[in-house]
C-alpha positions in Angstrom: -24.7 21.1 13.2 -26.4 20.8 9.8 -26.7 18.3 6.6 -24.8 20.3 5.1 -21.8 21.1 7.7 -21.7 17.5 8.1 -21.3 16.7 4.4 -18.6 19.0 4.1 -16.7 17.7 7.3 -17.1 14.4 6.5 -15.5 14.9 2.4 -12.7 17.1 4.1 -12.0 13.8 5.6 -12.4 12.0 3.0 -9.8 14.2 0.4 -7.2 14.0 3.1 -8.2 9.8 3.4 -7.6 9.8 -0.3 -4.7 12.3 -0.2 -2.7 9.6 2.5 -3.7 6.7 -0.1 -2.0 8.5 -3.1 1.4 8.4 -0.7 0.6 4.9 0.1 0.3 4.0 -3.7 4.0 5.7 -4.1 5.3 4.0 -0.9 4.0 0.5 -2.5 5.8 1.1 -5.9 8.6 2.1 -3.8 8.6 -0.9 -2.0 8.2 -3.3 -5.1 11.6 -1.9 -6.7 13.4 -2.5 -3.4 12.2 -6.1 -3.5 13.3 -6.6 -7.2 16.8 -4.8 -6.4 17.3 -7.2 -3.4 16.0 -10.4 -5.6 18.9 -9.1 -8.1 21.8 -8.5 -5.8 21.0 -12.0 -4.0 21.2 -14.2 -7.2 24.4 -11.8 -8.2 25.9 -13.4 -5.1 25.0 -16.7 -5.0 25.3 -17.2 -9.1 27.5 -20.4 -9.8 31.3 -20.2 -10.3 32.2 -19.7 -13.8 34.0 -22.8 -13.9 31.5 -24.9 -13.3 28.8 -23.1 -16.0 31.2 -22.5 -18.4 34.4 -25.1 -18.0 35.3 -25.3 -21.4 36.0 -21.4 -21.8 37.6 -21.1 -18.4 40.0 -23.6 -19.3 41.4 -22.2 -22.5 41.7 -18.3 -20.7 43.7 -20.2 -17.8 45.7 -22.1 -20.5 46.7 -18.6 -22.1 46.5 -16.3 -19.3 48.0 -18.4 -16.4 48.7 -16.1 -13.4 48.4 -16.4 -9.4 45.7 -13.5 -9.6 43.6 -15.6 -12.5 43.7 -18.8 -10.4 42.9 -16.9 -7.4 40.2 -15.5 -9.6 38.8 -18.7 -10.3 39.3 -20.4 -6.7 36.8 -17.6 -5.3 34.3 -18.6 -8.0 34.8 -15.8 -10.3 34.2 -13.0 -8.4 36.3 -10.7 -6.1 36.4 -9.9 -2.7 35.4 -6.1 -3.3 32.3 -7.3 -5.7 30.8 -9.7 -2.7 31.3 -6.8 -0.6 29.1 -4.7 -2.5 26.7 -7.3 -3.3 26.3 -8.2 0.6 25.9 -3.8 1.1 23.8 -3.5 -1.2 21.8 -6.4 -0.4 21.5 -4.7 3.5 20.5 -1.2 1.6 17.5 -2.4 0.1 16.5 -4.8 3.2 16.6 -1.5 5.1 14.8 0.7 2.6 12.2 -2.6 2.8 11.9 -1.9 6.7 11.9 1.5 6.5 9.1 1.2 3.7 7.0 -1.2 6.4 7.3 1.8 8.9 6.5 4.6 7.1 3.2 2.3 5.7 2.4 1.5 9.2 2.5 5.4 10.1 0.1 6.1 7.0 -2.2 3.2 7.6 -3.1 4.4 11.2 -4.0 8.0 9.5 -6.0 6.1 7.3 -8.0 4.1 10.0 -8.2 7.3 11.8 -9.9 9.5 9.2 -11.9 6.2 8.3 -13.3 6.4 12.0 -13.9 10.4 11.6 -16.5 9.9 8.9 -18.4 7.0 10.6 -18.6 9.2 13.7 -20.3 11.8 11.4 -22.8 9.3 10.0 -23.5 8.5 13.4 -24.5 12.2 13.8 -26.4 12.7 10.9 -28.5 9.6 12.0 -29.2 11.2 15.4 -29.8 14.5 13.6 -32.7 13.2 11.3 -34.5 11.5 14.0 -35.8 14.7 15.3 -36.2 16.2 12.4 -38.6 13.3 11.5 -40.6 14.1 14.8 -40.9 17.6 14.3 -42.0 17.0 10.7 -44.4 14.8 12.5 -45.8 16.5 15.2 -48.9 18.7 15.7 -47.3 21.8 15.0 -46.3 20.6 11.5 -49.7 19.8 10.3 -50.4 23.1 9.5 -47.6 23.9 7.2 -47.4 23.6 3.7 -46.2 20.2 2.3 -43.3 21.9 0.4 -41.5 22.9 3.7 -41.4 19.3 4.6 -39.5 18.5 1.3 -37.3 21.6 1.6 -36.4 20.2 5.1 -36.3 16.6 5.1 -34.6 15.9 1.3 -31.6 17.6 1.9 -31.0 16.3 4.8 -31.2 12.9 3.7 -29.2 13.2 0.9 -26.6 14.7 2.7 -26.6 11.7 5.1 -26.5 9.2 2.1 -23.2 11.1 0.8 -21.7 10.4 4.0 -22.8 7.1 3.8 -21.1 6.5 0.5 -17.6 8.2 1.8 -18.0 6.1 5.0 -18.1 2.7 2.9 -15.8 3.7 0.6 -13.0 4.5 3.8 -13.8 1.3 5.2 -13.4 -1.1 2.5 -10.6 0.5 1.2 -8.7 0.7 4.8 -9.7 -3.1 5.0 -7.8 -3.8 1.6 -4.8 -1.6 2.7 -4.5 -3.5 5.6 -4.2 -6.7 4.0 -2.2 -5.5 1.5 0.5 -4.2 4.4 -0.1 -7.3 6.1 1.3 -9.3 3.4 4.4 -7.0 2.6 5.4 -7.3 6.3 5.5 -10.7 6.3 7.4 -11.1 2.8 10.1 -8.8 4.3 10.4 -10.6 7.4 10.7 -13.6 5.3 13.6 -12.4 3.6 17.4 -13.8 4.2 20.4 -14.9 2.3 19.1 -18.4 2.3 15.5 -17.2 0.7 15.3 -19.0 -2.4 15.0 -18.0 -5.7 11.7 -19.3 -6.6 10.5 -17.3 -2.6 11.6 -14.5 -4.2 10.2 -14.7 -7.7 6.7 -15.5 -5.7 7.4 -12.4 -3.3 7.8 -10.1 -6.3 4.8 -11.4 -8.5 2.1 -11.0 -4.7 4.3 -7.8 -4.3 3.2 -6.3 -7.6 -0.1 -7.9 -8.4 -1.4 -6.7 -4.8 -4.0 -9.6 -5.0 -6.0 -7.8 -1.9 -6.7 -4.8 -3.7 -9.3 -3.9 -5.9 -7.9 -1.3 -8.4 -11.1 -0.3 -10.2 -12.9 0.9 -6.9 -9.7 2.8 -5.4 -10.1 4.6 -9.0 -13.8 5.1 -8.5 -13.1 6.4 -5.3 -10.3 9.2 -6.4 -12.8 10.4 -9.1 -14.8 11.7 -6.1 -12.3 14.0 -5.5 -12.7 17.6 -8.0 
């Protein structure tokens, strides 16, 4: 396979790689919204009863409109059973959505790893291709050939190999960042429960949004390589 063919094949894998990166980025954004939704619903579910936060107001309302229904409502913490059920239902929906996010992200991450391996394999083929060419150029059969032939044959192949190496490095670096980012998300989702504290949830949302293992500038540079 020629250097041009190797380069074209590597670039094709690189484009597929970046397409999956874009899909994964969309998933991460959706996961962030699901996590924030879980946080908000859990805070609503366990908010303090109204009579503990606004005792004077509640006493005035009760005094003016004292009914059995009002008493039951206050005793329940100023939240109806229907509202509580809706909160729990939404919490479950958000949690299931996050687990579905992990499943889809894991599939994409596996495909991304495979594409990265493909380009590394092409890099190895390119490295093997340069050796025979170098041997031919240094052999007795080439000694009588004009110098421009050597430049015409060797320089393009070297440049192709550099291109492939560039793709391989970028793909491997981005994959490792994404893998760490996914592992962080996975740990966050596993830790979510009705007992998760507000402080923990706040930290989880912040970490998911900041994505400390990702270098956004590096990923943007990779996208710029796609015409």
